[in-house]
MOPAC internal coordinates of N, CA, C and O (Angstrom, degrees):
PM7 1SCF
backbone

  N    0.0000 0     0.00 0     0.00 0    0    0    0
  C    1.3073 1     0.00 0     0.00 0    1    0    0
  C    1.5216 1   118.06 1     0.00 0    2    1    0
  O    1.2310 1   123.79 1   147.53 1    3    2    1
  N    1.3906 1   110.33 1   -32.47 1    3    2    1
  C    1.4905 1   114.38 1  -175.96 1    5    3    2
  C    1.4570 1   111.18 1   -72.37 1    6    5    3
  O    1.2310 1   118.14 1   154.39 1    7    6    5
  N    1.4169 1   121.15 1   -25.61 1    7    6    5
  C    1.4786 1   119.16 1   177.74 1    9    7    6
  C    1.3453 1   113.59 1   -68.68 1   10    9    7
  O    1.2310 1   117.80 1   158.96 1   11   10    9
  N    1.4436 1   121.80 1   -21.04 1   11   10    9
  C    1.4165 1   123.70 1   177.69 1   13   11   10
  C    1.5430 1   109.28 1   -72.29 1   14   13   11
  O    1.2310 1   121.77 1   141.48 1   15   14   13
  N    1.3899 1   114.21 1   -38.52 1   15   14   13
  C    1.4916 1   125.92 1   178.53 1   17   15   14
  C    1.5158 1   113.16 1   -58.58 1   18   17   15
  O    1.2310 1   121.93 1   139.32 1   19   18   17
  N    1.3526 1   113.92 1   -40.68 1   19   18   17
  C    1.4092 1   121.27 1  -176.23 1   21   19   18
  C    1.4883 1   109.59 1   -76.90 1   22   21   19
  O    1.2310 1   119.16 1   149.96 1   23   22   21
  N    1.1588 1   119.20 1   -30.04 1   23   22   21
  C    1.4681 1   121.24 1  -179.80 1   25   23   22
  C    1.5915 1   114.89 1   -89.83 1   26   25   23
  O    1.2310 1   120.90 1   174.75 1   27   26   25
  N    1.2763 1   115.87 1    -5.25 1   27   26   25
  C    1.3616 1   122.59 1  -173.50 1   29   27   26
  C    1.5661 1   108.64 1   -68.24 1   30   29   27
  O    1.2310 1   115.14 1   -36.04 1   31   30   29
  N    1.4023 1   126.82 1   143.96 1   31   30   29
  C    1.4515 1   123.94 1   177.67 1   33   31   30
  C    1.5484 1   109.10 1   -67.99 1   34   33   31
  O    1.2310 1   122.50 1   -22.97 1   35   34   33
  N    1.2996 1   112.82 1   157.03 1   35   34   33
  C    1.5203 1   118.17 1   170.07 1   37   35   34
  C    1.4397 1   112.05 1   -73.81 1   38   37   35
  O    1.2310 1   120.49 1   -30.25 1   39   38   37
  N    1.2828 1   116.66 1   149.75 1   39   38   37
  C    1.4560 1   121.29 1   175.53 1   41   39   38
  C    1.4600 1   110.15 1   -67.27 1   42   41   39
  O    1.2310 1   119.44 1   -30.03 1   43   42   41
  N    1.3884 1   118.68 1   149.97 1   43   42   41
  C    1.3843 1   121.05 1   179.96 1   45   43   42
  C    1.7009 1   107.47 1   -85.81 1   46   45   43
  O    1.2310 1   123.27 1   -92.32 1   47   46   45
  N    1.2611 1   111.33 1    87.68 1   47   46   45
  C    1.4840 1   125.38 1   175.90 1   49   47   46
  C    1.5054 1   111.14 1  -122.13 1   50   49   47
  O    1.2310 1   122.97 1    -8.41 1   51   50   49
  N    1.3892 1   111.91 1   171.59 1   51   50   49
  C    1.4091 1   119.85 1   174.40 1   53   51   50
  C    1.4454 1   112.91 1   -61.70 1   54   53   51
  O    1.2310 1   119.06 1   150.77 1   55   54   53
  N    1.3185 1   119.40 1   -29.23 1   55   54   53
  C    1.4401 1   123.19 1   179.46 1   57   55   54
  C    1.5583 1   113.78 1   -66.10 1   58   57   55
  O    1.2310 1   122.62 1   143.37 1   59   58   57
  N    1.3180 1   112.59 1   -36.63 1   59   58   57
  C    1.4673 1   117.75 1   179.83 1   61   59   58
  C    1.4757 1   110.87 1   -74.66 1   62   61   59
  O    1.2310 1   119.22 1   148.02 1   63   62   61
  N    1.3781 1   119.09 1   -31.98 1   63   62   61
  C    1.4524 1   122.45 1   174.03 1   65   63   62
  C    1.4998 1   113.31 1   -65.42 1   66   65   63
  O    1.2310 1   124.27 1   132.71 1   67   66   65
  N    1.3880 1   109.42 1   -47.29 1   67   66   65
  C    1.5996 1   113.35 1   174.58 1   69   67   66
  C    1.5390 1   110.80 1   -54.42 1   70   69   67
  O    1.2310 1   121.89 1   133.28 1   71   70   69
  N    1.2289 1   113.99 1   -46.72 1   71   70   69
  C    1.4513 1   114.02 1  -170.64 1   73   71   70
  C    1.5640 1   105.78 1   -65.13 1   74   73   71
  O    1.2310 1   119.17 1   143.37 1   75   74   73
  N    1.3056 1   119.18 1   -36.63 1   75   74   73
  C    1.4912 1   122.24 1   176.85 1   77   75   74
  C    1.4186 1   110.46 1   -55.08 1   78   77   75
  O    1.2310 1   120.02 1   126.46 1   79   78   77
  N    1.3363 1   117.56 1   -53.54 1   79   78   77
  C    1.6293 1   118.64 1  -173.78 1   81   79   78
  C    1.4310 1   109.97 1   -75.99 1   82   81   79
  O    1.2310 1   115.62 1   169.68 1   83   82   81
  N    1.3269 1   125.92 1   -10.32 1   83   82   81
  C    1.4285 1   121.69 1   175.78 1   85   83   82
  C    1.3907 1   111.72 1   -84.37 1   86   85   83
  O    1.2310 1   117.73 1   170.03 1   87   86   85
  N    1.3433 1   121.93 1    -9.97 1   87   86   85
  C    1.3845 1   123.08 1   178.48 1   89   87   86
  C    1.6396 1   112.84 1   -70.88 1   90   89   87
  O    1.2310 1   121.46 1   -43.03 1   91   90   89
  N    1.2650 1   114.82 1   136.97 1   91   90   89
  C    1.5363 1   119.82 1  -178.45 1   93   91   90
  C    1.5529 1   107.72 1   -78.05 1   94   93   91
  O    1.2310 1   121.75 1   -49.31 1   95   94   93
  N    1.2424 1   114.26 1   130.69 1   95   94   93
  C    1.6198 1   111.98 1   171.38 1   97   95   94
  C    1.3671 1   110.75 1  -122.68 1   98   97   95
  O    1.2310 1   121.50 1   -16.65 1   99   98   97
  N    1.3333 1   114.74 1   163.35 1   99   98   97
  C    1.4662 1   121.32 1  -178.24 1  101   99   98
  C    1.6410 1   106.62 1   -80.09 1  102  101   99
  O    1.2310 1   123.69 1   -30.97 1  103  102  101
  N    1.2527 1   110.52 1   149.03 1  103  102  101
  C    1.4166 1   114.21 1   170.98 1  105  103  102
  C    1.5833 1   110.21 1   133.89 1  106  105  103
  O    1.2310 1   121.92 1     7.10 1  107  106  105
  N    1.3392 1   113.92 1  -172.90 1  107  106  105
  C    1.5762 1   117.72 1  -179.49 1  109  107  106
  C    1.4214 1   106.23 1   -82.87 1  110  109  107
  O    1.2310 1   120.21 1   -38.28 1  111  110  109
  N    1.3096 1   117.21 1   141.72 1  111  110  109
  C    1.4161 1   122.36 1  -176.74 1  113  111  110
  C    1.4739 1   102.48 1  -119.38 1  114  113  111
  O    1.2310 1   120.12 1   -61.77 1  115  114  113
  N    1.4225 1   117.37 1   118.23 1  115  114  113
  C    1.4953 1   126.44 1  -177.48 1  117  115  114
  C    1.4706 1   109.66 1  -129.97 1  118  117  115
  O    1.2310 1   119.80 1   -47.46 1  119  118  117
  N    1.3241 1   117.98 1   132.54 1  119  118  117
  C    1.3906 1   123.35 1  -179.36 1  121  119  118
  C    1.4899 1   111.00 1   -64.72 1  122  121  119
  O    1.2310 1   119.24 1   -29.06 1  123  122  121
  N    1.2697 1   119.05 1   150.94 1  123  122  121
  C    1.6574 1   119.40 1  -179.18 1  125  123  122
  C    1.4877 1   104.28 1   -67.84 1  126  125  123
  O    1.2310 1   114.65 1   147.55 1  127  126  125
  N    1.4507 1   127.75 1   -32.45 1  127  126  125
  C    1.3674 1   124.03 1  -176.76 1  129  127  126
  C    1.5774 1   111.34 1   -60.52 1  130  129  127
  O    1.2310 1   123.01 1   144.81 1  131  130  129
  N    1.4060 1   111.83 1   -35.19 1  131  130  129
  C    1.5284 1   112.51 1  -176.36 1  133  131  130
  C    1.4936 1   110.58 1   -79.96 1  134  133  131
  O    1.2310 1   118.79 1   153.33 1  135  134  133
  N    1.3789 1   119.92 1   -26.67 1  135  134  133
  C    1.3642 1   118.61 1   169.03 1  137  135  134
  C    1.5591 1   117.57 1   -63.15 1  138  137  135
  O    1.2310 1   122.55 1   139.02 1  139  138  137
  N    1.3489 1   112.72 1   -40.98 1  139  138  137
  C    1.4479 1   118.34 1   177.88 1  141  139  138
  C    1.5482 1   115.61 1   -69.47 1  142  141  139
  O    1.2310 1   122.75 1   143.45 1  143  142  141
  N    1.4698 1   112.35 1   -36.55 1  143  142  141
  C    1.3073 1   120.50 1   173.55 1  145  143  142
  C    1.5854 1   115.26 1   -62.32 1  146  145  143
  O    1.2310 1   121.23 1   138.81 1  147  146  145
  N    1.1814 1   115.25 1   -41.19 1  147  146  145
  C    1.5710 1   117.90 1  -176.97 1  149  147  146
  C    1.4695 1   102.33 1   -76.91 1  150  149  147
  O    1.2310 1   115.16 1   146.98 1  151  150  149
  N    1.3253 1   126.79 1   -33.02 1  151  150  149
  C    1.4389 1   124.14 1  -172.77 1  153  151  150
  C    1.6047 1   103.77 1   -80.88 1  154  153  151
  O    1.2310 1   115.50 1   147.57 1  155  154  153
  N    1.2951 1   126.15 1   -32.43 1  155  154  153
  C    1.3686 1   121.32 1   172.91 1  157  155  154
  C    1.4344 1   113.89 1   -73.14 1  158  157  155
  O    1.2310 1   120.17 1   151.40 1  159  158  157
  N    1.4320 1   117.28 1   -28.60 1  159  158  157
  C    1.5716 1   117.51 1   173.86 1  161  159  158
  C    1.5226 1   109.22 1   -69.68 1  162  161  159
  O    1.2310 1   119.27 1   138.88 1  163  162  161
  N    1.2022 1   118.99 1   -41.12 1  163  162  161
  C    1.5032 1   118.74 1   176.77 1  165  163  162
  C    1.4595 1   113.14 1   -65.28 1  166  165  163
  O    1.2310 1   116.31 1   140.95 1  167  166  165
  N    1.3328 1   124.61 1   -39.05 1  167  166  165
  C    1.4356 1   119.43 1   169.64 1  169  167  166
  C    1.4601 1   110.84 1   -65.59 1  170  169  167
  O    1.2310 1   115.23 1   136.23 1  171  170  169
  N    1.2552 1   126.66 1   -43.77 1  171  170  169
  C    1.4234 1   129.17 1   175.51 1  173  171  170
  C    1.5488 1   112.25 1   -46.48 1  174  173  171
  O    1.2310 1   124.39 1   121.01 1  175  174  173
  N    1.3654 1   109.17 1   -58.99 1  175  174  173
  C    1.4809 1   116.78 1  -179.68 1  177  175  174
  C    1.5210 1   114.30 1   -55.37 1  178  177  175
  O    1.2310 1   121.64 1   136.58 1  179  178  177
  N    1.3944 1   114.47 1   -43.42 1  179  178  177
  C    1.4118 1   119.10 1   178.32 1  181  179  178
  C    1.4696 1   113.00 1   -63.01 1  182  181  179
  O    1.2310 1   118.93 1   144.89 1  183  182  181
  N    1.3726 1   119.64 1   -35.11 1  183  182  181
  C    1.5273 1   123.65 1   177.72 1  185  183  182
  C    1.5500 1   108.66 1   -68.00 1  186  185  183
  O    1.2310 1   121.85 1   133.71 1  187  186  185
  N    1.2872 1   114.06 1   -46.29 1  187  186  185
  C    1.4958 1   120.85 1   177.35 1  189  187  186
  C    1.5487 1   112.62 1   -49.78 1  190  189  187
  O    1.2310 1   123.14 1   121.76 1  191  190  189
  N    1.2996 1   111.58 1   -58.24 1  191  190  189
  C    1.4570 1   124.39 1   179.89 1  193  191  190
  C    1.5613 1   105.88 1   -54.48 1  194  193  191
  O    1.2310 1   116.76 1   135.88 1  195  194  193
  N    1.3331 1   123.77 1   -44.12 1  195  194  193
  C    1.4242 1   128.04 1  -176.30 1  197  195  194
  C    1.5368 1   109.12 1   -62.86 1  198  197  195
  O    1.2310 1   122.40 1   139.58 1  199  198  197
  N    1.3708 1   113.01 1   -40.42 1  199  198  197
  C    1.4122 1   120.03 1  -174.29 1  201  199  198
  C    1.5582 1   110.02 1   -74.39 1  202  201  199
  O    1.2310 1   121.96 1   133.89 1  203  202  201
  N    1.2964 1   113.85 1   -46.11 1  203  202  201
  C    1.5347 1   122.33 1  -177.85 1  205  203  202
  C    1.5891 1   110.45 1   -68.07 1  206  205  203
  O    1.2310 1   119.06 1   142.71 1  207  206  205
  N    1.3597 1   119.41 1   -37.29 1  207  206  205
  C    1.4079 1   121.90 1  -173.06 1  209  207  206
  C    1.5682 1   110.97 1  -126.13 1  210  209  207
  O    1.2310 1   118.98 1  -110.71 1  211  210  209
  N    1.3954 1   119.56 1    69.29 1  211  210  209
  C    1.4047 1   121.29 1  -178.97 1  213  211  210
  C    1.3644 1   112.16 1   -65.79 1  214  213  211
  O    1.2310 1   119.04 1   -34.57 1  215  214  213
  N    1.3572 1   119.44 1   145.43 1  215  214  213
  C    1.3918 1   128.33 1   177.16 1  217  215  214
  C    1.4691 1   117.58 1   -91.11 1  218  217  215
  O    1.2310 1   120.10 1   180.00 1  219  218  217

């Protein structure tokens, strides 16, 4: 009976989500602020180009 309890799925609670996000994964780690900054910069550059070089 104990083998069934070990293989049972975890309940969908906040503890399970926290455990998922605490796991280390491979890949590039970028802060969200950097992603937002780069995105805002690209939007700004595209707007400036659009204003300076109208079609």
